[in-house]
C-alpha positions in Angstrom: 0.3 -0.3 -0.3 1.7 3.9 -1.0 2.4 6.4 1.2 -0.1 8.8 0.2 -3.5 6.7 0.7 -2.1 5.4 4.5 -1.1 9.0 5.2 -4.3 10.7 3.6 -6.3 8.6 6.1 -5.3 10.0 8.6 -5.3 13.9 7.0 -8.7 13.6 6.4 -9.4 12.1 9.9 -7.4 15.1 11.5 -9.1 17.7 9.1 -12.5 16.2 8.7 -12.4 17.1 4.7 -14.2 14.8 1.9 -12.8 14.4 -0.9 -15.3 14.3 -3.7 -16.2 11.2 -5.7 -13.7 9.9 -8.3 -13.9 10.5 -12.2 -11.2 9.9 -15.7 -9.0 12.0 -16.2 -9.8 14.4 -19.0 -7.6 15.3 -22.5 -5.6 18.4 -21.2 -7.1 19.7 -25.1 -10.9 19.7 -23.8 -9.7 21.8 -21.3 -10.7 25.2 -20.8 -7.5 28.0 -22.1 -5.1 24.9 -23.7 -3.6 27.5 -26.1 -3.4 29.8 -24.4 -1.7 33.1 -26.2 2.0 34.0 -25.8 2.2 31.0 -23.1 4.8 28.1 -23.9 4.3 24.5 -22.2 6.9 22.5 -20.0 5.6 18.8 -18.3 7.0 17.3 -15.1 6.8 14.5 -12.9 8.4 14.3 -9.2 6.2 12.4 -7.6 3.3 13.3 -5.4 1.1 15.7 -8.3 -0.2 17.9 -5.7 3.7 18.7 -4.1 4.8 19.8 -7.5 2.1 22.0 -8.2 2.1 23.6 -5.3 6.0 24.4 -5.7 5.6 25.6 -9.9 3.3 27.8 -8.4 5.7 29.7 -6.7 8.2 30.0 -9.3 7.4 33.7 -11.2 5.7 33.6 -14.7 4.4 30.4 -14.2 0.5 31.2 -14.8 -0.9 28.0 -14.6 -0.2 24.3 -13.1 -2.3 21.0 -14.1 -2.3 18.0 -12.1 -2.6 15.3 -14.8 -1.0 12.0 -15.6 0.9 11.1 -18.7 3.2 8.5 -20.3 1.4 5.9 -20.2 -1.0 3.1 -22.4 -4.7 3.8 -21.0 -6.9 5.8 -22.1 -8.7 9.0 -19.2 -7.3 7.1 -16.6 -8.2 7.7 -13.2 -6.0 8.3 -9.8 -7.4 5.1 -8.6 -6.3 3.3 -12.0 -2.7 5.0 -12.0 -2.1 4.6 -8.2 -2.2 0.4 -9.1 1.0 1.0 -10.9 -1.0 -0.9 -14.4 -1.3 2.1 -16.7 2.3 3.3 -17.4 1.5 6.8 -16.6 3.2 8.8 -14.2 1.3 11.3 -12.0 3.2 14.8 -13.8 2.5 18.5 -14.2 1.2 20.8 -17.1 3.3 23.7 -16.4 2.1 26.8 -18.8 4.5 29.8 -17.9 5.5 33.2 -19.8 9.0 32.9 -21.2 8.9 36.2 -21.6 9.4 36.6 -17.5 10.7 33.1 -16.8 13.2 31.3 -19.8 12.6 27.2 -19.4 15.7 26.5 -18.2 14.6 28.4 -15.2 11.9 25.9 -14.8 14.2 23.6 -14.6 16.3 24.9 -12.0 13.6 25.0 -10.2 12.6 21.2 -10.9 15.8 19.6 -9.5 14.8 21.2 -6.6 11.6 19.9 -5.7 12.0 16.3 -6.0 14.9 13.5 -5.8 15.9 12.6 -9.4 18.2 9.3 -8.1 15.4 7.5 -7.1 14.6 4.9 -9.8 11.6 3.4 -7.4 8.9 6.5 -6.8 9.9 9.6 -4.2 10.2 9.7 -1.2 7.1 7.0 1.1 5.2 7.2 -2.7 6.8 3.7 -4.6 6.0 2.5 -7.5 6.9 4.1 -11.9 3.6 5.9 -11.0 6.4 8.2 -8.8 8.9 8.3 -10.5 10.3 11.4 -12.2 10.7 12.7 -15.9 10.8 15.3 -17.7 9.0 15.4 -21.1 9.9 17.9 -24.4 7.7 20.1 -26.5 10.0 21.3 -28.3 13.5 20.3 -29.6 14.7 23.6 -28.0 13.6 21.8 -24.5 15.1 18.7 -25.3 18.1 20.1 -25.4 18.7 22.4 -22.8 16.7 19.3 -20.5 19.5 17.4 -21.4 22.4 20.0 -20.7 20.7 20.2 -17.4 20.8 16.9 -16.3 23.7 16.5 -17.3 25.2 19.3 -15.1 23.6 18.1 -12.5 25.2 14.7 -12.5 28.3 16.1 -12.7 28.1 18.7 -9.8 28.6 16.5 -7.4 25.3 17.6 -5.4 24.4 13.7 -5.6 26.6 10.5 -5.1 24.2 8.8 -7.0 23.6 9.0 -10.6 20.1 11.3 -12.2 17.9 9.2 -13.6 15.2 11.0 -14.5 14.1 10.1 -18.0 14.3 12.9 -20.6 11.3 12.1 -23.1 9.3 13.1 -26.1 6.0 15.1 -24.3 3.1 13.1 -25.5 -0.8 12.8 -24.5 -1.4 14.6 -21.1 -5.1 13.6 -19.1 -5.8 16.6 -16.6 -6.8 14.3 -13.3 -9.3 15.0 -11.3 -11.3 17.9 -9.7 -10.5 16.7 -6.5 -6.8 16.8 -7.0 -6.2 20.9 -8.7 -4.8 23.0 -5.9 -5.5 20.5 -3.1 -2.4 22.2 -0.8 -5.0 25.3 -1.5 -7.9 23.6 -1.2 -7.3 20.7 1.6 -4.4 22.9 3.3 -4.0 20.9 7.0 -4.2 17.1 4.7 -1.9 18.8 2.1 0.7 19.8 5.3 0.5 16.9 7.0 0.7 14.1 4.1 4.2 16.5 2.9 5.7 17.3 6.7 5.1 12.8 7.1 6.8 12.3 3.4 10.0 13.8 4.0 10.1 15.7 0.9 11.0 19.5 2.4 13.4 17.7 4.9 15.7 15.8 1.9 15.4 19.1 0.2 16.9 20.8 2.6 19.9 18.9 3.3 20.6 18.2 -0.2 20.4 21.8 -1.7 21.0 24.1 1.9 21.0 27.7 1.2 21.1 27.0 -3.0 17.3 25.6 -2.5 15.6 29.3 -2.6 16.6 30.4 -6.3 16.6 34.3 -6.9 14.5 33.1 -10.5 15.5 37.3 -11.8 18.6 35.9 -13.5 16.4 33.0 -15.2 14.0 35.7 -17.2 15.0 36.4 -20.6 15.5 40.1 -20.0 18.6 38.7 -17.7 19.7 35.8 -19.7 20.0 32.2 -19.3 23.1 31.5 -16.9 
């Protein structure tokens, strides 16, 4: 049994938050604003999409973050199906950002500070391929930038283990059920309880120290990408 289910049960009992009925994930192309003018798209996975969504929404220049599923073979998967590990999908987020404010490299720098890219078996207490890390590129420029950023991190000495995050061509993205969108805002108590017990933040603090916080100004188009 994966950690999220155990912790969420405790959190909901404490906060008296009731989960809404589940429904199948929707294709991202069906969602309003899917082709927002002037915004670029990036797709990432780093375990629990509640946490990844919450962290990316703090990045200047990010206009919207959507939790969902991608990379698998099941059409319109549900959360229950994905969490069984049989669909081939990962929990992921689709990030819509203004490239005039933050560069793709800036998003990559934020991404490396969200999870553990050396863990091939899941993320923190959530185990299974559905919780592993991944970067999906939408353009050749994104692919090159992601490969370069990964190689730089891998040789930086930051980790003793190799960075195993795969860099993959973008696949169909299915938007997760409504109850998972902005979960950290709508169910703050249960989210904070889950995140604390997962050990994610302790790991990130130990790994990055003072480097955990970024000055995103240097990643803007005006400032240029270092």
